[in-house]
C-alpha positions as CSV (number, residue, x, y, z in Angstrom):
1,M,-1.3,-24.7,0.4
2,K,1.4,-24.6,3.7
3,K,2.7,-21.7,2.7
4,L,-0.9,-20.3,2.2
5,A,-2.0,-21.5,5.4
6,F,1.5,-20.5,7.0
7,L,1.0,-16.8,5.8
8,L,-2.6,-16.1,6.6
9,V,-1.9,-17.6,10.5
10,T,1.2,-14.9,10.4
11,L,-0.7,-12.2,9.2
12,I,-3.4,-12.9,12.1
13,F,-1.5,-12.9,14.6
14,L,0.8,-9.8,13.6
15,T,-2.7,-8.1,13.4
16,A,-3.7,-9.7,16.9
17,C,-0.8,-8.4,17.9
18,Q,-1.2,-5.0,16.6
19,S,2.3,-4.7,15.9
20,N,4.3,-1.4,15.2
21,W,5.3,-1.8,12.1
22,V,9.1,-1.2,11.8
23,V,11.6,-3.0,9.3
24,D,15.6,-3.0,9.8
25,V,17.1,-0.7,7.5
26,D,21.0,-0.5,6.9
27,L,21.7,2.9,8.2
28,T,24.8,4.7,9.8
29,A,24.1,6.5,12.9
30,E,25.0,9.8,10.7
31,E,22.3,8.8,8.2
32,K,19.6,8.1,10.9
33,A,20.3,11.6,12.1
34,E,20.3,13.1,8.9
35,I,17.3,11.6,7.8
36,Q,15.6,12.6,11.5
37,A,16.7,15.9,11.5
38,D,14.9,16.1,7.9
39,I,11.5,14.8,9.5
40,K,11.6,17.7,11.9
41,D,12.2,20.1,9.2
42,I,9.3,18.9,6.9
43,K,7.4,18.8,10.1
44,S,8.2,22.3,10.9
45,R,7.4,23.6,7.8
46,L,3.9,21.8,7.2
47,S,1.5,24.6,8.1
48,A,-2.5,24.7,7.4
49,D,-1.6,28.1,5.0
50,M,0.4,26.0,2.5
51,K,-0.8,25.2,-1.1
52,S,-3.2,22.0,-1.1
53,S,-0.1,20.8,-3.6
54,D,3.2,22.1,-1.8
55,Y,1.0,20.6,1.3
56,I,0.6,16.8,-0.5
57,Q,4.4,17.1,-1.5
58,A,5.5,17.8,1.9
59,V,3.5,15.1,3.2
60,I,5.1,12.5,0.9
61,S,8.5,13.9,1.6
62,L,7.7,13.0,5.3
63,A,6.2,9.8,4.7
64,R,8.8,8.6,2.7
65,K,11.5,9.8,5.3
66,Y,10.3,7.4,8.0
67,E,10.0,4.9,5.2
68,D,14.0,5.9,5.1
69,L,14.2,5.2,8.2
70,G,12.1,1.6,7.7
71,Q,9.0,3.2,10.7
72,L,5.9,2.3,8.5
73,S,4.1,2.7,10.9
74,D,4.6,6.1,11.4
75,A,4.4,6.4,7.4
76,I,1.2,5.1,7.1
77,D,-0.2,7.4,9.9
78,V,1.1,10.5,7.8
79,Y,-0.9,9.4,5.2
80,V,-4.1,8.2,7.4
81,D,-3.8,11.5,9.0
82,T,-3.6,13.9,5.4
83,L,-6.3,11.7,3.7
84,K,-8.7,12.6,7.0
85,N,-8.9,16.2,5.3
86,E,-10.8,15.9,2.1
87,N,-9.7,19.1,0.9
88,L,-6.0,17.8,1.0
89,S,-7.1,14.6,-0.8
90,A,-4.5,13.3,-3.6
91,P,-4.4,10.1,-5.5
92,T,-0.5,10.1,-4.8
93,V,-1.3,9.3,-0.9
94,N,-3.8,6.8,-1.8
95,R,-1.4,4.9,-4.0
96,N,1.5,5.5,-1.9
97,L,-0.9,4.1,1.3
98,A,-2.0,1.0,-0.7
99,L,1.8,-0.1,-1.2
100,L,2.8,0.8,2.2
101,Y,-0.2,-1.4,3.2
102,E,0.8,-4.3,1.1
103,K,4.2,-4.2,2.4
104,I,3.3,-4.9,5.5
105,G,0.8,-7.7,4.3
106,K,-2.4,-5.8,5.0
107,F,-4.1,-6.5,1.3
108,E,-7.5,-5.6,2.6
109,K,-6.8,-2.0,3.4
110,A,-4.3,-2.0,0.3
111,I,-7.6,-2.9,-1.7
112,E,-9.5,-0.2,0.1
113,Q,-7.2,2.3,-1.2
114,Y,-7.1,0.7,-5.0
115,Q,-10.7,1.0,-4.5
116,I,-11.1,4.5,-4.4
117,L,-8.2,5.4,-6.8
118,I,-10.2,3.5,-9.4
119,D,-13.7,4.7,-8.2
120,K,-12.9,8.3,-7.1
121,Y,-10.1,8.9,-9.4
122,L,-12.0,6.8,-12.0
123,D,-8.1,5.5,-12.5
124,E,-8.2,2.3,-14.4
125,N,-4.8,1.8,-14.1
126,Y,-5.0,0.8,-10.6
127,L,-7.1,-2.4,-11.6
128,Y,-3.6,-4.5,-12.0
129,D,-2.5,-3.4,-8.7
130,I,-5.9,-4.3,-7.2
131,T,-5.8,-7.9,-8.6
132,W,-2.4,-8.7,-7.0
133,A,-3.5,-7.4,-3.6
134,Y,-6.7,-10.1,-4.0
135,I,-3.7,-12.9,-5.7
136,N,-1.9,-12.0,-2.1
137,M,-5.1,-12.6,-0.4
138,G,-5.9,-15.8,-1.8
139,E,-8.9,-14.5,-3.3
140,R,-9.1,-15.8,-7.0
141,R,-12.7,-14.4,-7.8
142,E,-12.2,-11.0,-6.9
143,A,-8.7,-11.1,-8.3
144,E,-9.9,-12.8,-11.6
145,K,-12.6,-10.0,-12.0
146,Y,-10.3,-6.8,-11.6
147,F,-7.9,-8.8,-13.9
148,N,-10.2,-9.5,-16.6
149,A,-11.2,-5.8,-16.3
150,W,-7.8,-4.9,-16.7
151,Q,-7.1,-7.0,-20.2
152,L,-10.6,-5.8,-21.5
153,K,-9.3,-1.9,-20.8
154,F,-6.0,-2.0,-21.8
155,Q,-6.1,-5.0,-24.2
156,K,-3.0,-7.2,-23.0
157,T,-2.0,-9.7,-20.4
158,D,0.2,-11.0,-18.3
159,V,1.5,-14.2,-17.6
160,Q,2.9,-14.1,-14.3
161,T,-0.7,-12.8,-12.9
162,Q,-2.7,-15.7,-15.1
163,D,-0.2,-18.4,-13.6
164,A,-1.3,-16.5,-9.9
165,I,-4.7,-16.8,-10.5
166,K,-4.4,-20.4,-12.2
167,K,-2.6,-21.6,-8.8
168,L,-5.5,-20.3,-6.6
169,R,-7.7,-22.0,-8.8
170,E,-5.8,-25.3,-8.2
171,E,-5.4,-24.7,-4.7
172,E,-9.4,-24.1,-4.5
173,K,-9.8,-27.4,-6.3
174,D,-7.1,-29.2,-3.7
175,L,-9.5,-28.4,-0.6
C-alpha cells in the first residue's frame, strides 16, 4: 500500500513538474555522435512526398534513435506529431507511443493509445496490454474488465495478471 501511494505521489510530482523525459544511456561519445548523425539524416529524408508506409518507417526509425539517446520526450513528440496527420495513422505508431507512455509512467495516455488500437483498428490483442496499464494505475475494475475480455477472446489465462488483480482487490479491502 505504501509503495502504491509513493508511486502515485511521485507520478503526480513528475507530471506537475512537466519533466523532460530523458533517461541515462550508457553510450560513448562516438555512439552518441553516430546516433545524432542518423537522426539528422532521417529528418532530412522525411518529406511530404514520401509514400505513407515509407514515411511511417522513417518516423519509427527517428523515434527509436531518440530512444537510443534516452530522449523519450523527443520520441513521444515524433509519434504525437505523426498522429496529428490522420492520413499517416498506423497502428504501429499508436503501439509504440503507448509503450513510451508506459515507460514514463503516463498510464492514462498509454490507455488512450491502446483503446485506439482496440476500437479503431479492431485489434483485440491489445486487451492484455491495456489490462496491465490499468493494473499499473491501480484501477482494478477496469483491469478486470479488459482481462476478462482478453481471456474470453483468446481462451487462455495468465497467473501473473490474475495475481496482480488479486493484489489490487486486497489493497482495496485494506482501505
